[in-house]
VEXSE-293463 format. One record per residue (C-alpha): residue number from 1; residue in one letter; y, z, x. Coordinates in Angstrom, 3 decimals, decimal comma. Last residue first. Layout:
VEXSE-293463
   num   residuo          v          w          u
   NUM         A          Y          Z          X
...
//
This chain:
VEXSE-293463
   num   residuo          v          w          u
   196         E     10,592     35,521    -19,219
   195         R     12,473     32,436    -18,080
   194         I     13,312     31,738    -14,466
   193         R     16,408     29,622    -13,884
   192         F     16,503     30,472    -10,130
   191         F     20,048     31,867    -10,323
   190         R     19,544     33,350    -13,809
   189         R     16,318     35,106    -12,757
   188         L     18,091     36,347     -9,636
   187         K     20,966     37,881    -11,655
   186         E     18,507     39,613    -13,976
   185         E     16,463     40,938    -11,061
   184         H     19,261     42,508     -9,087
   183         F     19,035     45,733    -11,168
   182         G     15,617     46,521     -9,726
   181         L     14,162     44,071     -7,243
   180         S     10,611     44,204     -8,587
   179         H      7,211     42,877     -7,576
   178         A      8,099     42,689     -3,891
   177         E      6,898     40,461     -1,032
   176         I      8,520     41,042      2,367
   175         Y      9,137     38,709      5,322
   174         T     10,949     40,169      8,356
   173         I     12,739     38,065     10,975
   172         L     13,570     39,495     14,419
   171         G      9,970     40,102     15,530
   170         G      9,612     36,827     17,427
   169         L     12,842     34,858     17,268
   168         M     11,794     31,782     19,241
   167         F     14,018     29,489     17,093
   166         F     11,077     27,291     16,078
   165         S      8,743     30,328     16,029
   164         Q     10,852     32,143     13,414
   163         I     11,372     28,974     11,363
   162         F      7,606     28,319     11,386
   161         E      6,852     31,913     10,358
   160         I      9,366     31,560      7,521
   159         E      7,696     28,331      6,352
   158         E      4,255     29,915      6,513
   157         R      5,380     32,959      4,473
   156         C      7,050     30,842      1,781
   155         A      5,649     31,818     -1,605
   154         M      8,355     30,794     -4,090
   153         Y     10,711     33,242     -5,879
   152         H     13,320     33,332     -3,143
   151         V     15,486     36,091     -1,696
   150         L     17,850     36,394      1,276
   149         V     18,855     39,478      3,253
   148         S     21,130     38,965      6,274
   147         R     24,529     39,233      4,584
   146         Q     23,184     40,617      1,333
   145         L     21,383     39,124     -1,671
   144         Q     21,797     35,550     -0,464
   143         Y     19,699     33,446     -2,821
   142         F     17,284     31,096     -1,085
   141         G     17,267     27,409     -2,014
   140         L     15,736     25,845      1,104
   139         Q     19,250     24,848      2,224
   138         K     20,238     28,524      1,969
   137         L     17,306     29,404      4,249
   136         K     18,301     26,646      6,678
   135         K     21,920     27,836      6,872
   134         S     20,882     31,450      7,514
   133         V     18,438     30,381     10,221
   132         A     21,067     28,120     11,838
   131         D     23,660     30,909     11,806
   130         R     21,234     33,343     13,460
   129         A     20,166     30,713     16,025
   128         R     23,804     30,048     16,942
   127         K     24,551     33,782     17,094
   126         Q     21,767     34,535     19,579
   125         A     23,836     36,851     21,808
   124         E     25,180     38,408     18,589
   123         P     21,750     39,880     17,881
   122         I     19,435     38,630     15,109
   121         D     18,605     41,210     12,462
   120         F     16,779     39,231      9,834
   119         M     15,571     39,845      6,313
   118         V     13,585     37,457      4,142
   117         L     12,664     38,724      0,703
   116         R     10,046     36,977     -1,422
   115         W      9,940     38,045     -5,075
   114         V      6,587     38,202     -6,859
   113         G      6,087     37,420    -10,568
   112         D      3,999     34,279     -9,918
   111         W      6,881     31,864    -10,496
   110         R      5,706     28,425    -11,514
   109         L      5,228     25,652     -8,964
   108         S      7,472     22,575     -8,909
   107         S      9,825     24,161     -6,356
   106         D      7,600     23,242     -3,419
   105         L      9,665     24,547     -0,507
   104         R     11,041     22,104      2,050
   103         L     10,920     21,617      5,851
   102         R     11,794     18,039      6,797
   101         E     14,456     19,026      9,358
   100         F     12,180     21,673     10,895
    99         D      9,290     19,201     11,125
    98         Y     11,531     16,673     12,892
    97         Q     12,691     19,451     15,254
    96         L      9,103     20,422     15,963
    95         I      8,418     16,781     16,821
    94         R     11,384     16,836     19,227
    93         R      9,989     19,954     20,954
    92         K      6,725     18,105     21,579
    91         G      8,695     15,195     23,023
    90         A     10,646     17,544     25,312
    89         S      7,302     18,941     26,551
    88         T      6,334     15,360     27,387
    87         L      4,169     13,298     25,085
    86         Q      1,632     10,825     26,417
    85         V      1,165      7,139     27,210
    84         T     -1,946      6,379     29,218
    83         N     -3,115      3,716     31,625
    82         R     -6,836      3,347     32,073
    81         E     -8,906      3,393     35,264
    80         G     -9,029      7,170     35,518
    79         A     -6,186      8,644     33,508
    78         A     -2,892      7,210     34,682
    77         G      0,456      8,332     33,362
    76         Y      3,373      6,997     31,367
    75         E      5,793      9,432     29,842
    74         I      7,138     10,250     26,402
    73         F     10,147     12,249     25,161
    72         R     12,007     11,536     28,401
    71         Q     15,003      9,923     26,630
    70         R     14,337      6,765     28,650
    69         R     10,662      6,921     27,584
    68         L     11,587      7,331     23,919
    67         R     13,979      4,373     24,211
    66         N     11,294      2,137     25,736
    65         I      8,800      3,121     23,017
    64         A     11,400      2,480     20,287
    63         V     12,225     -0,985     21,679
    62         R      8,528     -1,925     21,780
    61         I      7,993     -0,652     18,222
    60         S     11,045     -2,590     17,026
    59         N      9,612     -5,759     18,603
    58         K      6,277     -5,247     16,872
    57         R      7,904     -4,508     13,478
    56         R      6,529     -7,602     11,759
    55         R      3,056     -6,206     12,354
    54         G      3,479     -3,268      9,955
    53         I      4,948      0,254      9,929
    52         G      3,826      2,010      6,744
    51         Y      2,589      5,272      8,282
    50         Q     -1,057      4,076      8,240
    49         E      0,164      0,934     10,024
    48         L      1,403      3,082     12,928
    47         C     -2,065      3,858     14,301
    46         P     -3,191      0,212     14,221
    45         L      0,152     -0,898     15,770
    44         F      0,268      1,429     18,774
    43         A     -1,919     -0,669     21,096
    42         T     -0,283     -3,926     19,967
    41         S      3,192     -2,585     20,651
    40         M      2,143     -1,450     24,131
    39         T      0,548     -4,822     24,945
    38         T      3,651     -6,591     23,644
    37         G      6,007     -4,587     25,840
    36         K      4,188     -4,341     29,183
    35         Y      2,726     -0,941     30,107
    34         S     -0,762     -2,411     30,375
    33         L     -4,257     -1,834     29,065
    32         V     -3,197      1,126     26,938
    31         N     -4,732      4,537     26,240
    30         M     -2,680      6,677     23,837
    29         P     -2,458     10,451     24,317
    28         R     -3,718     12,454     21,309
    27         E     -2,495     13,878     18,000
    26         N      1,031     14,398     19,337
    25         L      1,011     10,797     20,538
    24         V      0,691      9,536     16,950
    23         R      3,453     11,907     15,802
    22         L      5,741     10,726     18,608
    21         I      5,175      7,102     17,604
    20         E      5,887      8,118     13,980
    19         Q      9,288      9,560     14,903
    18         A     10,191      6,536     17,018
    17         I      9,379      4,218     14,105
    16         K     11,313      6,342     11,598
    15         G     14,444      6,597     13,789
    14         K     16,697      5,004     11,186
    13         K     15,010      4,944      7,781
    12         L     12,936      1,818      7,209
    11         H     14,150     -0,996      4,965
    10         E     11,479     -3,137      3,300
     9         E     10,688     -6,241      5,302
     8         R      8,056     -7,558      2,852
     7         E      5,404     -6,746      5,465
     6         V      6,603     -3,155      5,292
     5         A      5,899     -2,812      1,582
     4         I      2,471     -4,418      1,972
     3         K      1,503     -2,012      4,782
     2         A      2,488      1,004      2,676
     1         M      0,000      0,000      0,000
//
Protein backbone atom coordinates (compact mmCIF):
# COMPACT_ATOMS: atom_id res chain seq x y z
CA UNK A 1 0.00 0.00 0.00
CA UNK A 2 2.68 2.49 1.00
CA UNK A 3 4.78 1.50 -2.01
CA UNK A 4 1.97 2.47 -4.42
CA UNK A 5 1.58 5.90 -2.81
CA UNK A 6 5.29 6.60 -3.16
CA UNK A 7 5.47 5.40 -6.75
CA UNK A 8 2.85 8.06 -7.56
CA UNK A 9 5.30 10.69 -6.24
CA UNK A 10 3.30 11.48 -3.14
CA UNK A 11 4.97 14.15 -1.00
CA UNK A 12 7.21 12.94 1.82
CA UNK A 13 7.78 15.01 4.94
CA UNK A 14 11.19 16.70 5.00
CA UNK A 15 13.79 14.44 6.60
CA UNK A 16 11.60 11.31 6.34
CA UNK A 17 14.10 9.38 4.22
CA UNK A 18 17.02 10.19 6.54
CA UNK A 19 14.90 9.29 9.56
CA UNK A 20 13.98 5.89 8.12
CA UNK A 21 17.60 5.18 7.10
CA UNK A 22 18.61 5.74 10.73
CA UNK A 23 15.80 3.45 11.91
CA UNK A 24 16.95 0.69 9.54
CA UNK A 25 20.54 1.01 10.80
CA UNK A 26 19.34 1.03 14.40
CA UNK A 27 18.00 -2.49 13.88
CA UNK A 28 21.31 -3.72 12.45
CA UNK A 29 24.32 -2.46 10.45
CA UNK A 30 23.84 -2.68 6.68
CA UNK A 31 26.24 -4.73 4.54
CA UNK A 32 26.94 -3.20 1.13
CA UNK A 33 29.07 -4.26 -1.83
CA UNK A 34 30.37 -0.76 -2.41
CA UNK A 35 30.11 2.73 -0.94
CA UNK A 36 29.18 4.19 -4.34
CA UNK A 37 25.84 6.01 -4.59
CA UNK A 38 23.64 3.65 -6.59
CA UNK A 39 24.95 0.55 -4.82
CA UNK A 40 24.13 2.14 -1.45
CA UNK A 41 20.65 3.19 -2.59
CA UNK A 42 19.97 -0.28 -3.93
CA UNK A 43 21.10 -1.92 -0.67
CA UNK A 44 18.77 0.27 1.43
CA UNK A 45 15.77 0.15 -0.90
CA UNK A 46 14.22 -3.19 0.21
CA UNK A 47 14.30 -2.07 3.86
CA UNK A 48 12.93 1.40 3.08
CA UNK A 49 10.02 0.16 0.93
CA UNK A 50 8.24 -1.06 4.08
CA UNK A 51 8.28 2.59 5.27
CA UNK A 52 6.74 3.83 2.01
CA UNK A 53 9.93 4.95 0.25
CA UNK A 54 9.96 3.48 -3.27
CA UNK A 55 12.35 3.06 -6.21
CA UNK A 56 11.76 6.53 -7.60
CA UNK A 57 13.48 7.90 -4.51
CA UNK A 58 16.87 6.28 -5.25
CA UNK A 59 18.60 9.61 -5.76
CA UNK A 60 17.03 11.05 -2.59
CA UNK A 61 18.22 7.99 -0.65
CA UNK A 62 21.78 8.53 -1.92
CA UNK A 63 21.68 12.23 -0.99
CA UNK A 64 20.29 11.40 2.48
CA UNK A 65 23.02 8.80 3.12
CA UNK A 66 25.74 11.29 2.14
CA UNK A 67 24.21 13.98 4.37
CA UNK A 68 23.92 11.59 7.33
CA UNK A 69 27.58 10.66 6.92
CA UNK A 70 28.65 14.34 6.77
CA UNK A 71 26.63 15.00 9.92
CA UNK A 72 28.40 12.01 11.54
CA UNK A 73 25.16 10.15 12.25
CA UNK A 74 26.40 7.14 10.25
CA UNK A 75 29.84 5.79 9.43
CA UNK A 76 31.37 3.37 7.00
CA UNK A 77 33.36 0.46 8.33
CA UNK A 78 34.68 -2.89 7.21
CA UNK A 79 33.51 -6.19 8.64
CA UNK A 80 35.52 -9.03 7.17
CA UNK A 81 35.26 -8.91 3.39
CA UNK A 82 32.07 -6.84 3.35
CA UNK A 83 31.62 -3.12 3.72
CA UNK A 84 29.22 -1.95 6.38
CA UNK A 85 27.21 1.17 7.14
CA UNK A 86 26.42 1.63 10.83
CA UNK A 87 25.09 4.17 13.30
CA UNK A 88 27.39 6.33 15.36
CA UNK A 89 26.55 7.30 18.94
CA UNK A 90 25.31 10.65 17.54
CA UNK A 91 23.02 8.69 15.20
CA UNK A 92 21.58 6.72 18.10
CA UNK A 93 20.95 9.99 19.95
CA UNK A 94 19.23 11.38 16.84
CA UNK A 95 16.82 8.42 16.78
CA UNK A 96 15.96 9.10 20.42
CA UNK A 97 15.25 12.69 19.45
CA UNK A 98 12.89 11.53 16.67
CA UNK A 99 11.12 9.29 19.20
CA UNK A 100 10.89 12.18 21.67
CA UNK A 101 9.36 14.46 19.03
CA UNK A 102 6.80 11.79 18.04
CA UNK A 103 5.85 10.92 21.62
CA UNK A 104 2.05 11.04 22.10
CA UNK A 105 -0.51 9.67 24.55
CA UNK A 106 -3.42 7.60 23.24
CA UNK A 107 -6.36 9.83 24.16
CA UNK A 108 -8.91 7.47 22.57
CA UNK A 109 -8.96 5.23 25.65
CA UNK A 110 -11.51 5.71 28.43
CA UNK A 111 -10.50 6.88 31.86
CA UNK A 112 -9.92 4.00 34.28
CA UNK A 113 -10.57 6.09 37.42
CA UNK A 114 -6.86 6.59 38.20
CA UNK A 115 -5.08 9.94 38.04
CA UNK A 116 -1.42 10.05 36.98
CA UNK A 117 0.70 12.66 38.72
CA UNK A 118 4.14 13.59 37.46
CA UNK A 119 6.31 15.57 39.84
CA UNK A 120 9.83 16.78 39.23
CA UNK A 121 12.46 18.60 41.21
CA UNK A 122 15.11 19.44 38.63
CA UNK A 123 17.88 21.75 39.88
CA UNK A 124 18.59 25.18 38.41
CA UNK A 125 21.81 23.84 36.85
CA UNK A 126 19.58 21.77 34.54
CA UNK A 127 17.09 24.55 33.78
CA UNK A 128 16.94 23.80 30.05
CA UNK A 129 16.03 20.17 30.71
CA UNK A 130 13.46 21.23 33.34
CA UNK A 131 11.81 23.66 30.91
CA UNK A 132 11.84 21.07 28.12
CA UNK A 133 10.22 18.44 30.38
CA UNK A 134 7.51 20.88 31.45
CA UNK A 135 6.87 21.92 27.84
CA UNK A 136 6.68 18.30 26.65
CA UNK A 137 4.25 17.31 29.40
CA UNK A 138 1.97 20.24 28.52
CA UNK A 139 2.22 19.25 24.85
CA UNK A 140 1.10 15.74 25.84
CA UNK A 141 -2.01 17.27 27.41
CA UNK A 142 -1.08 17.28 31.10
CA UNK A 143 -2.82 19.70 33.45
CA UNK A 144 -0.46 21.80 35.55
CA UNK A 145 -1.67 21.38 39.12
CA UNK A 146 1.33 23.18 40.62
CA UNK A 147 4.58 24.53 39.23
CA UNK A 148 6.27 21.13 38.96
CA UNK A 149 3.25 18.86 39.48
CA UNK A 150 1.28 17.85 36.39
CA UNK A 151 -1.70 15.49 36.09
CA UNK A 152 -3.14 13.32 33.33
CA UNK A 153 -5.88 10.71 33.24
CA UNK A 154 -4.09 8.36 30.79
CA UNK A 155 -1.60 5.65 31.82
CA UNK A 156 1.78 7.05 30.84
CA UNK A 157 4.47 5.38 32.96
CA UNK A 158 6.51 4.25 29.92
CA UNK A 159 6.35 7.70 28.33
CA UNK A 160 7.52 9.37 31.56
CA UNK A 161 10.36 6.85 31.91
CA UNK A 162 11.39 7.61 28.32
CA UNK A 163 11.36 11.37 28.97
CA UNK A 164 13.41 10.85 32.14
CA UNK A 165 16.03 8.74 30.33
CA UNK A 166 16.08 11.08 27.29
CA UNK A 167 17.09 14.02 29.49
CA UNK A 168 19.24 11.79 31.78
CA UNK A 169 17.27 12.84 34.86
CA UNK A 170 17.43 9.61 36.83
CA UNK A 171 15.53 9.97 40.10
CA UNK A 172 14.42 13.57 39.49
CA UNK A 173 10.98 12.74 38.07
CA UNK A 174 8.36 10.95 40.17
CA UNK A 175 5.32 9.14 38.71
CA UNK A 176 2.37 8.52 41.04
CA UNK A 177 -1.03 6.90 40.46
CA UNK A 178 -3.89 8.10 42.69
CA UNK A 179 -7.58 7.21 42.88
CA UNK A 180 -8.59 10.61 44.20
CA UNK A 181 -7.24 14.16 44.07
CA UNK A 182 -9.73 15.62 46.52
CA UNK A 183 -11.17 19.03 45.73
CA UNK A 184 -9.09 19.26 42.51
CA UNK A 185 -11.06 16.46 40.94
CA UNK A 186 -13.98 18.51 39.61
CA UNK A 187 -11.65 20.97 37.88
CA UNK A 188 -9.64 18.09 36.35
CA UNK A 189 -12.76 16.32 35.11
CA UNK A 190 -13.81 19.54 33.35
CA UNK A 191 -10.32 20.05 31.87
CA UNK A 192 -10.13 16.50 30.47
CA UNK A 193 -13.88 16.41 29.62
CA UNK A 194 -14.47 13.31 31.74
CA UNK A 195 -18.08 12.47 32.44
CA UNK A 196 -19.22 10.59 35.52
